C-alpha positions as CSV (number, residue, x, y, z in Angstrom):
1,M,-9.5,12.6,-15.7
2,R,-7.7,10.6,-13.0
3,N,-7.3,11.9,-9.5
4,A,-4.1,11.0,-7.6
5,I,-2.1,11.5,-4.4
6,T,1.5,11.1,-3.6
7,V,3.1,10.6,-0.2
8,K,6.9,10.5,0.2
9,K,8.6,9.4,3.4
10,E,12.2,8.7,4.3
11,F,12.9,5.6,6.4
12,N,16.2,5.4,8.4
13,A,16.8,1.8,7.3
14,P,18.3,-0.1,4.3
15,I,16.2,-0.4,1.2
16,S,15.9,-4.2,1.6
17,E,14.5,-3.9,5.1
18,V,12.0,-1.3,4.1
19,F,10.9,-3.2,1.0
20,E,10.5,-6.4,3.1
21,L,8.4,-4.5,5.6
22,L,6.1,-2.9,3.0
23,S,5.7,-6.1,0.8
24,K,3.9,-7.9,3.6
25,H,0.2,-7.5,3.9
26,S,0.3,-7.8,7.7
27,T,2.5,-4.7,8.0
28,Y,-0.6,-2.6,7.0
29,N,-2.4,-3.7,10.2
30,K,0.2,-1.8,12.2
31,A,0.4,1.2,9.8
32,F,-3.3,1.7,9.3
33,A,-4.9,0.5,12.5
34,P,-7.8,0.2,13.2
35,V,-8.2,-0.9,9.6
36,Q,-7.4,-4.6,9.4
37,V,-5.8,-6.3,6.4
38,V,-5.9,-10.1,5.8
39,R,-4.5,-12.1,2.9
40,V,-7.2,-14.1,1.3
41,K,-5.3,-15.5,-1.7
42,N,-1.6,-16.4,-1.8
43,S,0.6,-15.6,-4.7
44,A,1.9,-18.5,-6.9
45,D,5.4,-18.0,-5.3
46,P,5.6,-20.0,-2.1
47,Q,8.7,-17.9,-1.0
48,R,6.6,-14.7,-1.2
49,P,2.9,-15.4,-0.4
50,D,2.1,-11.7,-0.5
51,G,3.6,-11.3,-4.0
52,V,2.1,-11.0,-7.4
53,G,-1.4,-12.5,-7.7
54,S,-2.0,-12.4,-3.9
55,V,-5.2,-10.7,-2.7
56,R,-5.8,-8.9,0.5
57,R,-9.1,-7.8,2.1
58,M,-9.4,-4.7,4.2
59,G,-11.9,-3.3,6.6
60,F,-13.0,-3.3,10.2
61,G,-13.6,-6.5,12.3
62,P,-15.5,-9.1,10.3
63,I,-16.5,-6.6,7.6
64,K,-13.7,-6.3,5.0
65,P,-15.3,-5.1,1.8
66,L,-12.2,-3.8,0.0
67,Q,-10.0,-6.2,-2.0
68,E,-6.6,-5.5,-3.5
69,E,-4.6,-7.6,-5.8
70,I,-0.8,-7.3,-6.1
71,T,0.0,-6.9,-9.8
72,L,3.7,-6.1,-9.8
73,L,6.5,-6.8,-7.3
74,E,10.1,-5.8,-8.2
75,E,12.3,-6.4,-5.3
76,N,13.7,-3.2,-3.7
77,K,12.1,-1.2,-6.5
78,R,8.3,-1.2,-6.8
79,I,5.1,-2.7,-5.6
80,E,1.8,-2.2,-7.5
81,Y,-1.7,-3.2,-6.7
82,K,-5.2,-2.6,-7.9
83,L,-8.6,-2.6,-6.2
84,I,-10.7,-5.5,-7.5
85,N,-14.4,-6.4,-7.4
86,N,-15.5,-2.9,-6.3
87,P,-18.6,-1.5,-8.1
88,L,-18.0,2.0,-6.8
89,V,-14.6,2.5,-8.4
90,K,-13.8,2.9,-12.1
91,H,-10.0,2.9,-11.7
92,H,-7.6,2.4,-8.9
93,L,-3.8,1.8,-8.9
94,G,-1.5,1.9,-6.0
95,Q,2.2,2.2,-6.6
96,I,5.0,2.1,-4.0
97,D,8.5,3.0,-5.2
98,F,11.7,2.5,-3.2
99,K,14.9,4.5,-3.7
100,E,18.1,4.2,-1.8
101,I,19.3,7.7,-0.6
102,T,22.2,6.2,1.3
103,P,22.9,2.6,2.4
104,Y,20.8,3.4,5.6
105,I,18.2,5.8,4.3
106,T,15.4,4.7,1.9
107,L,12.9,7.1,0.2
108,V,9.5,5.6,-0.2
109,T,7.1,7.2,-2.7
110,Y,3.5,6.0,-2.5
111,K,1.1,7.0,-5.3
112,I,-2.5,6.2,-5.6
113,E,-4.7,6.9,-8.6
114,L,-8.4,6.7,-8.0
115,T,-11.5,7.4,-10.1
116,A,-14.8,6.7,-8.4
117,K,-18.0,6.2,-10.3
118,A,-19.8,8.9,-8.3
119,P,-18.7,12.4,-9.0
120,F,-16.6,14.3,-6.4
121,V,-16.1,11.1,-4.3
122,S,-12.5,10.5,-5.6
123,K,-11.1,13.7,-4.1
124,L,-12.7,13.0,-0.7
125,V,-11.5,9.4,-0.6
126,L,-8.0,10.4,-1.8
127,A,-7.7,13.1,0.9
128,Q,-8.6,10.5,3.6
129,L,-6.1,8.1,2.1
130,K,-3.3,10.7,2.0
131,A,-3.9,11.5,5.7
132,A,-3.9,7.8,6.7
133,I,-0.8,6.9,4.6
134,T,1.1,9.9,6.0
135,L,0.3,8.9,9.6
136,G,0.9,5.2,8.9
137,F,4.3,5.8,7.3
138,S,5.3,8.0,10.2
139,K,4.5,5.1,12.6
140,L,6.4,2.6,10.4
141,A,9.4,4.8,9.9
142,K,9.8,5.1,13.7
143,S,9.5,1.4,14.1
144,V,12.4,0.6,11.7
145,A,14.8,3.5,12.5
146,S,18.3,2.1,12.6
């Protein structure tokens, strides 16, 4: 069985602006501080180094044990990524969907599926992620309000 969370947030900005913001790894430094995110591998697309195939590491200070790889990037529609090289996780998929409500309001739906190898850990980690994403999206939404 897969455990999952979903966070929805409206941004008072055009879909292209919101997509551009959330498709950059550096954005997550602002949204999820004090967690730090750094790109360690560029995508093959020089126009979008944070695109498909890029890898980011996350953590605190010099210790960044989590690695995520971008697996799908459909402009103004969807971003998907997976956790890689993590012995504690069986399955992890992050999916960020973008929907235009009006030309100046964008609905972002962030879904994470997670199955940890240790029992009961998945629900705990997902609860923490949901709280962090909800807070982070609130910060970002205020920063881009038109």
